C-alpha positions in Angstrom: 111.0 81.1 41.1 111.6 77.8 39.3 114.1 77.8 36.4 111.6 75.6 34.6 109.0 78.5 34.6 108.2 80.1 31.3 109.5 83.7 31.5 109.5 86.6 29.2 112.4 88.9 28.2 110.9 91.7 26.1 108.8 90.1 23.6 110.8 86.8 23.5 109.3 84.2 25.8 111.4 81.3 26.7 112.5 78.9 29.5 115.4 80.0 31.7 117.9 77.2 32.3 120.1 79.3 34.6 123.1 81.6 34.7 126.6 80.8 33.4 128.8 79.9 36.4 131.9 79.0 34.5 133.5 79.8 31.2 136.6 77.8 30.1 138.7 76.8 27.1 141.0 73.9 26.5 144.4 75.2 25.6 145.2 71.8 24.1 143.2 68.6 23.6 142.6 66.9 27.0 142.3 63.4 25.6 145.2 61.3 24.2 143.4 58.4 22.5 144.1 55.1 24.2 146.5 56.7 26.8 144.4 58.9 29.1 142.7 62.1 29.9 144.2 65.2 31.6 142.0 68.2 32.6 145.2 70.2 33.3 145.0 72.4 30.2 141.6 73.7 31.0 141.7 77.5 31.5 138.8 79.2 33.3 138.1 82.7 32.1 135.7 85.5 33.1 134.6 86.2 29.6 134.8 84.6 26.2 134.2 85.4 22.5 131.9 83.0 20.5 131.7 83.1 16.8 131.3 80.8 13.8 134.8 79.4 14.2 134.5 78.5 17.9 135.3 80.0 21.2 138.2 81.9 22.7 138.8 83.0 26.3 139.9 86.4 27.4 143.1 85.9 29.5 145.7 88.4 30.6 144.7 90.9 27.9 144.7 88.4 25.1 142.7 85.7 23.6 143.3 81.9 24.1 141.8 79.7 21.5 139.9 76.6 22.5 141.4 73.4 21.1 138.3 73.0 19.0 138.4 76.4 17.4 139.0 76.3 13.6 142.2 78.3 14.0 143.7 76.2 16.7 146.7 74.3 15.2 145.4 71.0 16.7 141.8 71.3 15.6 140.6 69.2 12.7 139.1 72.2 11.0 135.6 70.8 10.9 134.2 73.0 13.5 131.7 70.3 14.5 132.5 70.3 18.2 133.4 74.0 18.4 131.3 74.8 21.4 130.1 72.6 24.3 127.8 73.2 27.3 127.5 71.4 30.7 125.4 71.8 33.7 126.2 72.1 37.4 123.5 69.5 38.4 125.2 67.0 36.1 128.5 67.4 38.1 126.6 66.8 41.3 125.3 63.5 39.9 128.7 62.5 38.5 130.3 63.2 41.9 127.6 61.0 43.5 128.5 58.2 41.1 132.3 58.4 40.9 133.1 60.0 44.2 134.5 63.3 42.8 133.9 65.3 39.7 135.3 68.9 39.9 133.2 71.5 38.1 134.4 71.8 34.6 136.6 68.7 34.5 134.8 67.4 31.4 136.0 70.4 29.5 132.7 72.0 28.5 133.1 75.6 27.4 130.0 77.0 29.1 128.7 75.6 32.4 125.2 76.6 33.5 123.8 76.5 37.0 120.8 74.3 37.2 118.8 72.5 39.9 117.8 69.6 37.7 119.3 67.3 35.0 119.0 68.7 31.5 118.1 66.2 28.7 118.5 66.7 24.9 114.8 67.4 24.5 115.2 70.3 27.0 117.5 72.0 24.4 115.1 71.6 21.5 114.6 74.9 19.6 117.1 77.7 20.1 119.5 77.9 23.1 120.1 81.6 23.7 122.8 83.2 25.8 121.5 86.7 27.0 123.8 89.2 28.5 125.1 92.8 28.2 126.4 92.2 24.8 123.0 91.0 23.5 121.5 87.6 22.6 123.6 84.8 21.1 121.4 82.1 19.4 122.7 78.5 19.3 120.9 75.6 17.6 121.5 71.9 16.7 122.3 70.6 20.2 123.5 67.0 20.3 124.9 64.8 23.0 128.7 64.9 23.6 129.3 61.1 23.7 131.5 60.0 26.7 134.9 58.4 25.9 136.7 55.6 27.7 139.5 58.0 28.5 137.3 60.5 30.5 135.4 57.6 32.1 138.7 56.1 33.3 139.7 59.5 34.7 136.6 59.7 36.8 137.1 56.2 38.0 140.6 57.1 39.1 142.3 54.7 36.8 145.9 55.2 35.7 145.2 53.3 32.5 142.3 53.4 30.0 139.7 50.7 30.7 138.1 48.6 28.1 134.4 48.6 27.2 134.0 45.3 29.0 135.6 46.8 32.1 134.0 50.2 32.4 131.1 50.1 29.9 128.5 50.6 32.6 130.3 53.7 34.0 130.6 55.1 30.5 126.8 54.5 29.9 126.1 56.5 33.0 127.8 59.5 31.3 125.7 59.3 28.2 122.4 61.0 27.4 123.9 64.4 28.0 125.4 63.7 31.4 128.8 64.6 30.0 127.4 67.6 28.2 126.2 68.8 24.8 127.6 70.2 21.6 126.0 73.3 20.1 126.3 74.6 16.5 128.1 77.9 15.9 128.7 77.6 12.2 125.8 79.8 11.2 126.6 82.6 13.5 127.2 85.9 11.6 129.3 87.6 14.2 131.6 87.1 17.2 129.9 88.0 20.5 131.3 88.3 24.0 129.7 86.3 26.8 130.4 86.5 30.5 130.1 84.5 33.7 126.6 85.5 35.0 124.9 85.7 31.6 121.7 83.8 31.4 121.0 80.8 29.2 117.5 80.4 27.9 115.7 78.0 25.4 113.3 79.6 23.0 110.7 78.2 20.7 111.5 76.1 17.6 114.7 76.5 15.6 114.6 79.4 13.3 115.4 79.4 9.7 119.2 79.3 9.2 120.7 82.7 8.4 122.2 83.0 5.0 124.3 86.1 6.1 127.9 85.8 5.2 130.6 86.1 7.8 133.0 89.0 7.5 136.7 88.3 8.1 136.7 91.6 10.0 134.7 90.0 12.7 137.4 87.3 13.4 139.3 87.4 16.8 142.7 89.0 16.8 145.2 86.1 17.0 148.7 87.1 18.3 151.7 85.9 16.5 152.6 82.5 17.5 149.1 81.2 17.7 147.0 80.1 20.7 149.3 78.7 23.5 149.0 75.3 21.6 151.2 72.3 22.2 152.0 69.6 19.8 152.5 67.0 22.5 148.9 65.8 22.5 146.7 64.2 19.8 143.5 65.9 18.9 140.7 64.2 20.8 
């Protein structure tokens, strides 16, 4: 059955994009502006908690905050890039262009298995993660613009190339190839998602909820923070 087919879950029709094949968090920012890109701090996790402040991954009995989570000491506090999503087919295309592109190396938090490229218009409406914990609606998708540092990494460069040098390669990564950012700021709870949960797109974007967010829903953060390091700049 084609993932592009319109399917129905209960009384909520939508388009199935595919199952989640990887969840991950960035322990610290991956990019050091003007110096390089290092995917080493990416941590793959079997489940994650997503709420209005961002995403945290379940690891060894605790929670590891993503570098874009509002509570992460290296986050800028805006929450604008708190959750990102990528697609397996995009990695196949990147590998074809650059020679290698390990799944997840771009740092997206949620990676979905697809058999086609996903464009911004494919995410119009509400992106919904459906799993045992319920449905998590996400709206406001926008393109995660590729940077020179990540492009240089894919090209295997030890330095950061200039626009003149690698502009064409960076352009290949635009229009969602390098992933998308999704809005979490209007979520009214923290919800667990797991590898294997399905990602759907439903109708037009609903009216924003005005429900307040209770502090009792925040994730427990152990003393000492979130495995953060101060050696990198926020990217």
